VOZAFI-190335 format. One record per residue (C-alpha): residue number from 0; residue in three letters; x, y, z. Coordinates in steps of 0.05 Angstrom, whole numbers. Each point is the difference from the previous one (the first is absolute). Layout:
NUM/ALA/X/Y/Z
...
This chain:
0/UNK/0/0/0
1/UNK/58/46/17
2/UNK/31/-14/-69
3/UNK/-65/18/-34
4/UNK/-5/66/39
5/UNK/72/19/-17
6/UNK/-13/-17/-74
7/UNK/-62/44/0
8/UNK/37/59/29
9/UNK/58/-7/-48
10/UNK/-48/-10/-58
11/UNK/-34/67/14
12/UNK/67/33/5
13/UNK/26/-25/-67
14/UNK/-67/4/-35
15/UNK/1/76/6
16/UNK/58/2/-49
17/UNK/-41/-39/-50
18/UNK/-53/53/-1
19/UNK/50/57/-7
20/UNK/43/-26/-57
21/UNK/-3/-63/-41
22/UNK/68/-14/-31
23/UNK/12/-33/-67
24/UNK/5/-76/-2
25/UNK/76/5/-9
26/UNK/7/46/60
27/UNK/-43/-46/43
28/UNK/40/-61/-20
29/UNK/65/36/14
30/UNK/-24/20/70
31/UNK/-22/-71/16
32/UNK/67/-28/-24
33/UNK/38/50/44
34/UNK/-39/-18/63
35/UNK/9/-74/-15
36/UNK/76/8/-8
37/UNK/5/41/64
38/UNK/-39/-52/41
39/UNK/39/-58/-32
40/UNK/66/34/20
41/UNK/-26/11/71
42/UNK/-19/-73/8
43/UNK/67/-25/-27
44/UNK/36/45/50
45/UNK/-34/-38/56
46/UNK/52/-55/-11
47/UNK/68/36/3
48/UNK/36/-63/23
49/UNK/-6/-64/-39
50/UNK/-34/-53/42
51/UNK/-8/-72/-21
52/UNK/-64/-41/-4
53/UNK/-12/-73/-17
54/UNK/-47/-18/-56
55/UNK/-24/-72/-7
56/UNK/-16/-15/-72
57/UNK/-61/-41/-20
58/UNK/-13/-26/-69
59/UNK/18/-56/-49
60/UNK/72/-20/13
61/UNK/9/54/53
62/UNK/-34/-27/62
63/UNK/47/6/60
64/UNK/47/50/-34
65/UNK/21/54/49
66/UNK/23/68/-26
67/UNK/33/55/42
68/UNK/-24/67/-28
69/UNK/4/74/17
70/UNK/-56/27/44
71/UNK/-39/58/-32
72/UNK/40/-6/-64
73/UNK/-7/-70/-30
74/UNK/-64/-16/-38
75/UNK/-28/-65/-28
76/UNK/36/22/-63
77/UNK/65/-6/38
78/UNK/-19/-69/25
79/UNK/-17/-26/-69
80/UNK/71/15/-23
81/UNK/14/-64/37
82/UNK/-51/-36/-44
83/UNK/-42/10/-62
84/UNK/-70/15/28
85/UNK/-43/61/-14
86/UNK/8/58/51
87/UNK/-34/62/29
88/UNK/34/64/24
89/UNK/-24/6/72
90/UNK/58/12/49
91/UNK/9/-52/55
92/UNK/4/26/72
93/UNK/3/-63/42
94/UNK/18/-74/-4
95/UNK/-53/-39/-37
96/UNK/-18/-60/-41
97/UNK/-8/21/-73
98/UNK/-41/-37/-52
99/UNK/9/25/-71
100/UNK/-62/-5/-43
101/UNK/-4/-11/-75
102/UNK/-55/-1/-52
103/UNK/9/-75/-7
104/UNK/-11/-18/73
105/UNK/-54/-51/15
106/UNK/-42/57/29
107/UNK/20/65/-36
108/UNK/-59/41/27
109/UNK/43/50/38
110/UNK/48/10/-57
111/UNK/-57/7/-51
112/UNK/-34/52/44
113/UNK/64/40/8
114/UNK/10/-3/-75
115/UNK/-72/22/-15
116/UNK/8/57/51
117/UNK/66/21/-34
118/UNK/-32/1/-69
119/UNK/-55/46/27
120/UNK/53/45/31
121/UNK/35/4/-67
122/UNK/-66/19/-33
123/UNK/-12/54/52
124/UNK/69/29/-14
125/UNK/-14/2/-74
126/UNK/-68/33/10
127/UNK/29/55/44
128/UNK/52/19/-51
129/UNK/-38/-13/-66
130/UNK/-40/65/-4
131/UNK/22/72/-12
132/UNK/11/45/61
133/UNK/-66/35/-16
134/UNK/-37/-62/24
135/UNK/-2/-25/71
136/UNK/3/-75/16
137/UNK/-20/-26/69
138/UNK/15/-73/15
139/UNK/-50/-32/47
140/UNK/13/-59/46
141/UNK/20/-60/-43
142/UNK/-51/-56/6
143/UNK/29/-67/22
144/UNK/-26/-50/-51
145/UNK/22/-73/-7
146/UNK/35/-24/-62
147/UNK/-60/-42/-18
148/UNK/-39/65/-12
149/UNK/34/3/-68
150/UNK/30/70/5
151/UNK/38/44/49
152/UNK/-33/67/16
153/UNK/17/71/15
154/UNK/-55/49/20
155/UNK/10/72/-21
156/UNK/-35/68/-7
157/UNK/21/40/-61
158/UNK/-7/75/-9
159/UNK/-74/21/-7
160/UNK/17/25/-70
161/UNK/10/-73/-19
162/UNK/-67/-26/27
163/UNK/-28/-8/-70
164/UNK/64/-32/-26
165/UNK/-2/-73/-21
166/UNK/69/-30/-13
167/UNK/11/-29/-69
168/UNK/39/-63/-15
169/UNK/59/45/-17
170/UNK/-6/34/68
171/UNK/3/-67/34
172/UNK/60/-20/-42
173/UNK/34/65/20
174/UNK/-10/-17/74
175/UNK/28/-69/-14
176/UNK/62/29/-32
177/UNK/11/43/61
178/UNK/-2/-61/45
179/UNK/46/-39/-46
180/UNK/52/56/4
181/UNK/1/-6/76
182/UNK/5/-76/-6
183/UNK/59/5/-48
184/UNK/36/46/49
185/UNK/-3/-57/52
186/UNK/-11/49/57
187/UNK/1/-24/72
188/UNK/-61/9/45
189/UNK/33/27/63
190/UNK/-42/-11/63
191/UNK/0/48/59
192/UNK/-43/-9/62
193/UNK/-15/69/29
194/UNK/-40/35/53
195/UNK/-66/32/-23
196/UNK/29/70/9
197/UNK/53/-15/-52
198/UNK/-50/-30/-49
199/UNK/-46/60/9
200/UNK/58/46/-18
201/UNK/17/-43/-61
202/UNK/-72/8/-24
203/UNK/-10/71/25
204/UNK/-29/20/-67
205/UNK/-52/-56/-3
206/UNK/-59/1/48
207/UNK/-23/-67/-28
208/UNK/67/-34/16
209/UNK/1/33/69
210/UNK/-66/-33/16
211/UNK/28/-66/-24
212/UNK/61/9/44
213/UNK/-45/11/60
214/UNK/-41/-62/-16
215/UNK/60/-46/-10
216/UNK/35/25/63
217/UNK/-64/-13/41
218/UNK/-5/-71/-29
219/UNK/73/-17/15
220/UNK/14/-23/72
221/UNK/69/34/-5
222/UNK/-33/65/-22
223/UNK/47/7/-60
224/UNK/-10/0/-75
225/UNK/42/-28/-56
226/UNK/27/43/-56
227/UNK/36/-23/-63
228/UNK/44/38/-48
229/UNK/7/-19/-74
230/UNK/52/44/-32
231/UNK/-20/69/27
232/UNK/-74/-18/7
233/UNK/-26/-13/71
234/UNK/-64/-39/14
235/UNK/-40/-26/58
236/UNK/-11/-75/1
237/UNK/-48/-45/37
238/UNK/48/-59/-2
239/UNK/67/-24/-25
240/UNK/22/10/-73
241/UNK/48/-42/-41
242/UNK/73/20/-4
243/UNK/5/34/-67
244/UNK/-41/24/-59
245/UNK/42/-45/-45
246/UNK/-35/-61/30
247/UNK/-60/19/-42
248/UNK/1/-28/-71
249/UNK/-64/1/-40
250/UNK/-39/62/22
251/UNK/-60/35/-30
252/UNK/-50/54/22
253/UNK/-67/-28/-22
254/UNK/-55/47/23
255/UNK/-21/64/36
256/UNK/-71/-6/28
257/UNK/-44/54/29
258/UNK/-26/-18/69
259/UNK/-40/54/35
260/UNK/3/71/23
261/UNK/36/2/67
262/UNK/25/51/49
263/UNK/63/13/-41
264/UNK/-35/1/-68
265/UNK/-15/-53/-53
266/UNK/30/-65/25
267/UNK/31/-44/-54
268/UNK/32/-68/1
269/UNK/61/-12/-43
270/UNK/15/-74/-13
271/UNK/56/-40/-29
272/UNK/29/-69/-11
273/UNK/71/-25/11
274/UNK/43/-62/7
275/UNK/68/-5/34
276/UNK/64/-21/-34
277/UNK/-6/-70/27
278/UNK/-69/-11/-31
279/UNK/-10/14/-74
280/UNK/-64/-9/-40
281/UNK/-10/-15/-74
282/UNK/-32/57/-39
283/UNK/-65/-38/-8
284/UNK/-5/-12/75
285/UNK/19/73/13
286/UNK/-56/24/-46
287/UNK/-51/-39/40
288/UNK/28/25/66
289/UNK/-2/71/-27
290/UNK/-73/-5/-20
291/UNK/-16/-21/71
292/UNK/43/57/29
293/UNK/-41/51/-40
294/UNK/-63/-15/41
295/UNK/-13/42/62
296/UNK/27/-32/63
297/UNK/-53/7/53
298/UNK/29/15/69
299/UNK/-50/-14/56
300/UNK/-11/57/48
301/UNK/10/-12/75
302/UNK/-64/-24/31
303/UNK/-33/51/45
304/UNK/-15/-24/69
305/UNK/-73/10/18
306/UNK/-8/23/73
307/UNK/-45/-45/42
308/UNK/-71/23/10
309/UNK/-16/30/67
310/UNK/-36/-46/49
311/UNK/-76/10/-3
312/UNK/-26/10/70
313/UNK/-67/-27/-21
314/UNK/27/-65/-26
315/UNK/-20/-65/32
316/UNK/70/-28/-9
317/UNK/35/-13/66
318/UNK/61/42/18
319/UNK/58/-33/34
320/UNK/57/32/39
321/UNK/66/-28/22
322/UNK/16/-6/73
């Protein structure tokens, strides 16, 4: 509750700057990147002396392997240099047992979800930078959808001047080319766990993201939120992402659906389809998958809890009390 109160106070403080001046997309991205770098440097400075931790490896051919790594510096990427398994970039801060997951595990659910989430993050990055500075783009909270839904999703509100705009096939191809450029750059998704106050400063020019920061911090028992940086682009994530953009292979933006008018404007859902390097599809299979990915992915809304009806004093039902 205290975290939520602090978030609300800080949100009001930073939101005042949004009303006064709205910077260009490039200026906003530069400011977010600067705050991310400053906080990353502060966290790294927490470990001035190199301390050692023990990491017990779990996985095919690695069970029982014990690695001695650097606390606050080594990541699963560092550990995998002792093997050939797929990594993530989250720093290790204490001794642990580490299981490295791959797309070909017997149960790849967690890996698939991280990949789907990463593809949506990539789509959001493209959408935020695809339009001229004359048009505003506000990314909404990214819906968590399973891989079996057929498409990853990114909800967005475009400038009101674009409310009547319907993207053509060429427009979708242009967005796809933007994503493929980031994939070919093989950029790392750098994670950074931060306090809500830092995240609110990062997104000081976006009231929508500030609200999302407050919600995620309230839902997290630690009261923190997770940021990621891809190149110079900083985003808020609801869960882990894969290590690098280069892990994506086949990737295509398939649709942009109108949803409904919301508090931020006309809500739209951008959708796409992708497969990782380890899993390739023949063009005939890809065409069928693409047709499915064009259809609107329905995301169920949270169920509203109906308060219980007040007790009717005239009812004949007995009333019991506890001793």
